[in-house]
C-alpha positions as CSV (number, residue, x, y, z in Angstrom):
1,M,-13.5,25.6,-8.8
2,A,-13.8,22.8,-6.3
3,R,-14.5,19.3,-7.6
4,E,-16.7,16.9,-5.7
5,I,-15.7,13.3,-5.1
6,T,-18.4,10.9,-6.2
7,H,-18.8,7.3,-5.2
8,R,-18.7,4.8,-8.0
9,D,-19.7,1.2,-7.5
10,K,-18.2,-1.8,-9.3
11,S,-20.8,-1.6,-12.0
12,H,-19.2,1.6,-13.2
13,P,-15.4,1.1,-13.0
14,V,-13.2,4.1,-13.7
15,P,-11.0,3.3,-16.7
16,G,-7.5,2.4,-15.7
17,S,-8.4,2.1,-12.0
18,E,-7.2,-0.8,-10.0
19,E,-9.3,-3.0,-7.8
20,P,-8.8,-2.5,-4.1
21,V,-6.5,-5.0,-2.4
22,L,-7.9,-6.8,0.6
23,L,-5.1,-7.0,3.2
24,S,-4.8,-8.4,6.7
25,V,-2.2,-7.4,9.2
26,E,-0.6,-10.8,8.5
27,D,-0.4,-10.0,4.8
28,V,1.4,-6.7,5.7
29,A,3.8,-8.6,8.0
30,H,4.7,-11.0,5.2
31,R,5.3,-8.2,2.8
32,L,7.5,-6.4,5.4
33,A,9.5,-9.6,5.6
34,E,9.8,-9.7,1.8
35,I,11.1,-6.1,1.8
36,A,13.6,-6.9,4.5
37,H,14.7,-10.0,2.5
38,H,15.5,-7.7,-0.5
39,Q,17.0,-4.8,1.5
40,D,20.4,-5.4,-0.2
41,D,18.8,-4.5,-3.5
42,D,17.6,-0.9,-3.0
43,E,15.6,-0.8,-6.2
44,V,13.6,-3.9,-5.5
45,A,13.1,-3.1,-1.8
46,H,11.9,0.4,-2.6
47,G,9.5,-0.9,-5.3
48,L,8.0,-3.4,-2.8
49,E,7.7,-0.7,-0.2
50,E,5.9,1.7,-2.6
51,Q,3.5,-1.1,-3.7
52,L,2.8,-2.0,-0.1
53,H,1.9,1.6,0.8
54,S,-0.2,1.9,-2.3
55,D,-2.1,-1.4,-1.5
56,V,-2.7,-0.4,2.1
57,L,-4.1,3.0,0.9
58,R,-6.4,1.2,-1.5
59,A,-7.6,-1.2,1.3
60,I,-8.3,1.7,3.6
61,A,-10.1,3.6,0.8
62,A,-12.2,0.5,0.3
63,G,-13.3,0.5,3.9
64,A,-10.9,-1.8,5.7
65,P,-12.2,-2.1,9.2
66,D,-8.7,-2.3,10.7
67,A,-7.4,0.8,8.8
68,Q,-5.4,2.3,11.6
69,I,-3.6,-1.0,12.3
70,L,-2.9,-1.6,8.6
71,A,-1.5,1.9,8.2
72,A,0.7,1.6,11.3
73,A,1.9,-1.9,10.2
74,A,2.8,-0.6,6.7
75,L,4.7,2.4,8.1
76,R,7.0,-0.1,9.9
77,S,8.7,-0.5,6.5
78,E,10.5,2.8,7.3
79,T,12.6,0.9,9.9
80,I,14.1,-1.4,7.2
81,D,17.5,-0.1,6.1
82,F,17.8,0.5,2.4
83,A,18.3,3.5,0.1
84,R,15.2,5.4,-0.9
85,W,15.0,8.0,-3.6
86,N,12.4,9.9,-5.5
87,A,12.6,11.5,-8.9
């Protein structure tokens, strides 16, 4: 059975949901620099990268007008050299 996605405004928050993060391209650039700064600590760098990607998705879902640019900027994190793993 397919389930429909419904829009909920802020007056009816979903329990446990997080507020969307408002990001600019400059914010993403600063966070990429922070990831690069920690590239010698794989765990920290990977955590920062995952948080960046999650925050960008939230911003896009919230209607960021520059969604394509934000996504492309966040994907630049893949060029930073550190070990990534998934469980």
